[in-house]
N, C-alpha and C positions, 0 to 999 in steps of 0.2 A: 272695575265693572260690577263687582258685587255691591259696592257702595251705591252705584247708580240704581240698581234694582231696589235696594233698601230705601233710597230717597223717593223713588216712585211710590212706595208704599205709604209715604207720608202725605201724599196729595189729598186735599180735603174735598175739592170740587172737581174731581177728575171726569173724564169722558170716555165713551167707547171709542171715539175717534183716535185717541192716543193710548188706548189699552190701559188706562189708569183709573177707571171708575171704581174698581176694587183692587186691593193689594194683589200683586202678581201670583203669589203662592196660593191664593184662594180661587184663581181663575180656572175654569173648566171648559170654556167655550171661546172660540176665535171671534173677535169683534173689531169693528172699526176699520181704519185705513189698512188695506191688506199688505202694502209694501212695508209700512212701518211695523206691522204685526210680524210678518215673516222674518224681517231682519232682527226684530226684538227676540223672537223665539230662537234664532240662530245664536244670538249673543248670550242668551240665558243658557243655552246648551254648552257654550264655551265655559261659562262660569261654573256650571255643574261639573264639567270635566276637570276643572282646577280645584274645586272645593269639595265635591262629593255631597253637596247639600241635597238630601233626598227629597225635600219639599219642592225643589225646583224641577227635578225630573218627574215627580208625580204630576205637577201642573202641566209640564210639557207633553206628557203622554196623554193626558185627558184632552188637551187642546188639539193634539195631533189626531186623535180619534174623531173629534168633532169636525175638523177640517176634512179628513180623508173620507169619512163615511157620510157626511151631510152637507158640506159646503165647497166641494171641489168638483170641477168639471171633469169629464172623461179624458180631457187632454192634460190634466194636471194643473190647469189654470185656476186661479183663485181671485177673489175680490170682484164679485159679480155686479155690484151696484155703482151707478154714477153718483151724482150729488143727491143728497136727501137728508132725512132726519133719522136719528138713531132709533132703531126699533124698540129700544128700551126707554125712550123718552128722555126728558131732562129733569134733573132734581128741582130746577126752578120752573114752575108751571107757567111763568110769564115768558119763557124763552124756549127756543128750539135748539136741540143739541145736534150740531152738524155732523154728518158723516160724508165721506168722499172716497171714491174708488174702494168701496168697503165690503167687508163680509156682511151678509144679511142674515135672515132667518134660515134655519135648516131647510135645505132643498129649494131655496129661493135662487134659482139658477136660470135666468132668462137667456135665450140664445141670441136673438137679433140685437138686443141692447146690452149684451154682456160687456162689462168693462175689462176685467182681466188684464190689467197693465202688465207689460212684458217684464218690468222689474219685479213684480210680485212672483212671477214664475221663477226668476233667478233666485229670489229670496227663499222660495220653497225648496229649491235645489240645495242652497247653502244650509238651510235648517236640517234637511234630511241627511245631508252628508255628515253633519255633526252627530245626529242621532244614531247613524250607522256606526260612527267611530266609537261612541261611548257605550253602545249596547251590543254591537255585532249582529243585530237582527236583520235578516234579509229583506223584510218588508220596506225598510228605509231605502235600500238599494233599488228595489223595484220601483219606488216612487220617484227616485232620481231619474231612472231610465224613462219612466212614463212622461214626466214633465219635460225632459230634455228632447226626446224624439217627437213628441206630439204637441208640446206647448211652446218650447223655446225656439226650435229650428224653424217653425212656421212663421215666426215673427219677422223673419228676414227674407227678402226675395231671392230667387235662385242666382241672380247676378250679384247679390251682396250689396246693392246700392239703394234699396228702399226698405223701410221698416214700418211695422205696426207699433203704435203706442198702446192702443187697446186691441183686444183679440176676441171679437165676437165669434160665436160658433155658427151663426147663420147670417145671411145677408139678403135683403130685398132691394130692388131698384130704387124705390122711393119710400120714405117714411113720412107720416103726417106731422113730424116735428123734426127739429134739427138737433143732432147730437154735438157735444162739444168738440169731439175729436173725429178726425176723418175715419171713414170706414174702409179706406184703401191704404195700402202701404205708400209711404211718402219718402222722398229723398232727404227731406229736412223736417225735423219736428221741433217746435219752439221750446218744448220742455225736453231738453236734449239729454235725458238720463238713459233712456232705454237702448238706443243704438250702441253706445260704447259698452253698456252693461251686458248686452246680448253678445257682442263680439268677444268681450273679455271672458265670459263664461264658456263660450264655445271653445276658445283657445285653451282654457285650463281644464277641460273635461277629462283629458288624459290623466290628470292627477287623481281623479276619482275612480279610475278603472280598477285599481288594485289596492289592497291593504295588507300590511304585515302585522302578525301577532306572534306570540310565543308558540302558537300551535302550527304556524306555517303561513301560507299565502292564501289570501281571500280574493276571488275574482268577483268584482262588483258589477262590472259592465262588460258586455260582449262587443267585439268589433275587431276587424283585422289590425293587428299590431304586433310589435316585438317588445319584450320586457327584459331588461338587464338590470338586476337588482341584487340585494343581499337580504337574507332572512334575519330574524332578530338576533341570532347567535353569530352573525357575521359571515355565514356560509354564502357563497355566490350562487345565484340562480338565474338562468336564462331560459326563456320560453317564447313561443310564437303562437299567436291565435290566427288561424286561417278560417275565414268565414265571409259570407256576403250578408251577414246580419246588418240591418233588420229585414232585408228583403227575403232572406232565407234563414231557416232556423238551425241549420247544421253548423255546429261549432267544433273545430278540430284544435285541440291543445297539444302542441308539440314541445316536449321538454328537451332542451338542447344541452343544458349544463346544470346538473343537480348536485346537491350535497350527497355525501356517502351515507349519511344516516337517514332514517325515515322521517318524513314530514308530511303535513296535511295540505291539500289543496281544496 
């Protein structure tokens, strides 16, 4: 994986679309295809976890700030733009550099024509899970929760049979132009990546609820559940969360089996 990042840095005529206009370690802003971008950032976080390359984490934090404070919807969705040209233009003045389902300029967040592909929301969750694991900072857990409850769950109908490919934040009965993708949830989507990706992410969200470190147990997500696990030193731990979250904010943590020695929650 590290070799793939290094190879990207050798690209001579890169594009915003593929996040290789400039070497990754020099990047400070999110650009181009949002699904590719978010999965790239998740992969780079994995490489940092294995190598400790500080230049990778420095770039990831700068890009995260750009996404979170300037290019993300209130739902945690990203990739606002349909088809178009890179806002930074092309190195060749005789051609146009394509972008598609892409990050745009800061605060370029249309509601009715928002693209916000469901897979980009999944990618954001995967990226922030890794940032949480390598830093232990609560803001990454907050963003997982934001995107999961407000972005990802809304992509699927209540009966689980219809899906959004794009996720606009507003809708009108008619537009003066046609959009490429349906503005309604559909039972079948020709680009069939989002439905299985959505279902897979919902199914594995329990794996994100807790973390273990030498200090003790970290509660990352709230929700009614039971946990039966072991701390880092092998001590057994069993607890229960009782709550109607997110409909109500009261969280009861019941410790049922704990180590004899002190530990942190």
